N, C-alpha and C positions, 0 to 999 in steps of 0.2 A: 794390268790388274788381274790378280788371280781370282778364279771363280771357286766358290765353295761347293763342296760335294754334298748333296742332301743325303745321300746314302751313308756317307761317313759320319755326318752329324747325327743321324738317327741311331747309328751304332754306338756313338759315344754317349748319347742320352740314355740308351737302354742299359749301358754298362754301369751307369751311376746307381749306387745303392741308396735306398732311403735312409734318412737320419735315424729313424727308429723302426726296428723290425716289428713284424706283427706280434711276435711273442712278447717283446718289451712293451708295446702299446697295450696289450691285454693285461699284463701285470700291472702297469701303471693305473689302468682303469679299475682294476680290482682293488688296489691299494687306496685309490681315491674314494671308492665307495665305503671302505671300512675306516677311513681316516677319522671321521667325526668321533667314533668311539675312543680311539687312542688319544685324540686331542683332549677330549673331556676327561679321560682317565689321567692324562698328564697334568691337567690343570687342577682337578678336584681330587686326585688320588696320590700321584707321585710327589707333586710339589708340596702339599701339606705335610707329608711325611718328612721330607728333608727339612722343611722350614721348622718343624717341631723339634728335630734334633738341634737345629741351629738356635732356636729360641731358648732351649733348655740351658744354655750357657749365659743367658742375659737376664737382668732384672728389668721387668717391664710391667706397667699397670694397664696396658691396653691403649693409652692415650699419649703419654709423655714420651721422652726420649729413652732409648734402650741403653742399658749400662751393662757392659761385660763384667761378669762375676765368676767366670770359670766354673768349677765344680761345686760352687756354694749352694746352688739350688738342690743338687743331689744330696749334699750333706744335710740340708734342712729337712728334706723329705725323709731320708733314711733315719734321721734322728728324732722324727716326730712319732710319739707313741700311738697317735690317732691313725697314722698311716699303717702301722703294723697291725692295729686292730682291724682296719679295713681289709688287710691282706689275709688275716686268719678267718675273718667273716666270709670273705670270698671263697677261700678254699673249702670251708665247712659246708657252705651252701652249695658249692659246686659238687662236692662229693655226695651230699644228700639228694641233690637233684639229678645227678648224672648216672650214678651206679644203678639205682632202681630203675631208672628210665631205660637204660640199655637192656637190662634183664627182661623187663616187662615187654619191651619192643620185640625182643627176640622170641619170647614165648607167643606173643600175638601173631608174629609173622609165621611161626611154625604152625600154629593152630589154623591160620587163614590158608596156608598152603596145603596142609595135609588133611585136616579134619573138616573143614568147612567148604562145601562145594557150591551150595546155593547162595545167592546174594553176595558173591565174592566182590564184585565191582562196587556194590553199594557199601559194603563194610570198608573197603579201601578208601572210599570217599569220606566216610564218617571218621576214619582214623586220621585223615589228613586235614579235616576241617579246622581243628584247633590251631594248626600252623598258620593258616591264612586269616585267622581272627585277629582283630586289633589287640595289641598288647595292653594298651590302656584300658580298653573295655573289659578284657579278661581280668585284669588286676582289680578293677573296681568291683566286679562281680565276686571275686574271691575275697575282697575286703569285707563284703557283706557276709559271706560264708564264715569268715574268721572273726567276725565281730563278737562282742560279749554275749549277745543273744542270737548268734548265728547258728547255722546247721552243724558246724564243727563241734561247738560246745554242747548242742543238743545230742549229737551222737555220743559224746563222751558221757553225758548224763545217763544214757541207756545202759552203759556198762558200769555205772556207779562211780565214775571218775569226776572229780571237781572240775568246774569250768576253768579254762586257761585264758589268760590275758595275752592273746596272740600278738598284739602289737607292742607289748612291753617285755614279756618274758624272754630271756636270752635264747632259749631253745625254741620257744613258740614262734618268735619271729623267723628264725631260720627254717623251721619246719613248714610254716605257711608259704614262705617264698619258694622253698624247694618244691612244694606241691604244685605251685603255679608253673614252675619250669618243667616239672615232670608231665603235667597235663598238656602243656603246649608242644613239647618235642617228642613225646613217646610215639605218636602216630607217624611223624616224619621219619623217624628211625625205623619204625616197623615196615614202612613202604620200601625203604632201602634194603632191609633184610629180605623182604618178600621178593624183590627183584633178584637178589642174589640166590635165593632158594630156587627160582625158576631156571637158573643156569646150571643147577646140579643134575646130572643125568639120573633118571629113575632106575637105570640098570644097577647102580650102586646100592640103592635101597632094596631092590628085589633080590640081589645076590646076598646081601646081608640077612635078609629075612629068611632066605632058604637055609643059611647057616645057623639060624636060631637066635638072631639078635633081637632084643626087645627095643621098645621105644626109647628108653634112656640111652642104650648103647648106640642106637642110630643117631641120636642127637649129639652125643659126645665124640663119636668116632667118624661120623660122616658129615653131619650138618655143620657143626662148628668148625672143623678143619677146612671145609670147602668155602665157608663164609668168612675165613680169616681176613681177606682184603677188605671186605665190606665192614667187618667189626673194627679193623684198624682205622678205617676212614671215619666211622661214626665216633669212635673214641677221640680222634683228633679234632673233629668238628665240635663235639660236645665240650671238650676241654677248652678250646678257644672261646666258645660261647659262654661257658660258665665264668671265665675270667673277665668277660666283658659285661657282666650282669649290671644292669642299670635301671631299666624302666620298672620292673616289678618291685624292687625295694623302694624306689623313689616315690612311686605312686602309692604303694601300700602304706608306707610310714609317713607320707605327706598328708594323709587325711586327718589333720588336727593333731598329729603326734608332737611331742616335745622334743627338744634336742637330744635328751638322754635316750629316748626310744629310738631315734634315728641311728644312733651309734650302734645299736644292737643289730641293725641290718645294713650298716655302712659298708659299701664295697669300694674297691680301688677306683672304679670309674666315677662313682659318686664323689669320692674324695677329690679326684682330679677336677670334676665339674665345680665343686665348691671352691676349690683354690682359685679357679679361673674366674667364674662368673658371680661368686658371692664375695670373695675376699679380694679379687682384683690382682692376684699374684699369678700372672701368666707364665712367668719363668718357672716357678715351682710346679705349676700344672703341666707344662711341657716336660719337665724332668720326671714327673710322675708317669706320664704316658710312655716315656722312654724306658723307665724301670719296669712298667707293665709289659711292654713289648719284650724285654729281656726275660721276664718271668714266664711269659707265654711261650716263648721259644724253648726255654729250658724244660718246663713242665710238659709241653707237647712232645719234645724229643724223648723224655723219660717215659711218658705213656706209650709212645710208639715202640720203643725199645722193649719195654716190659710186656706189651701185648704180643710182640713178635716172639719173645722168649717163651712166653706161656703157650703160644700157639705152635711152638716147635719150628719156627722159621729160622733159616740160617742167617 
């Protein structure tokens, strides 16, 4: 009977490699810690997106059996004049709320960076406050401002202009909603621009001033070109946000307004919401969301390409 060599057994044991190396164990631990985010994003983010595309090809009232109808839902939506009214309303309110918003935000950021030295942190906080305020609360306050006897009509009276029915007039509704959007997001974009301004070297400004450049030339030839990545980012985010406009017109025109007044501020998201939760047509609502997704991608790409071209990017 052979005897086992303890030294040889110890050598064999020492040569065995562990199943998982230290690097692999560390990686698995890190992925385990961040996995809840990805699981929740998969369940509440990715899955609803793919299911919406799937649902857009079916007729479904939310309770009964689903019936495959192909592209019929898309044909119904694209053939509905109310959808195209919501499309043009969304574009008009987006332009009225986005373009002035970005211009004012840029001017505020430049003033905060170059002209205002004291209370700079306080002003940045004040600028950002509207963004963290409840949208519903903001809309209710602005509903009072744009009421028949509100501050907006009182201001018009000072200049001798007749009062406007802000919740009925075609342009009144759009201007009121665009004002809410402008007030809420101007400070947010101003903070982004201010962050970008801090990354521009002061040597560029000093050299330009020595060459005799004025403030307008500094803005157009130094500030804006160096802020181009931030401007493109804010244009993209603002475009996506304007196409998803929902709470402001829904609450503003929901304060006792009739169906006809709601159409003046009808957006594509409100149209989609009405199709699903008022009419019970979840298939056409899903088709509307797919069409909105396509419009968002196209308009965002066009805005990005245009902003790059204007900024002189290759």
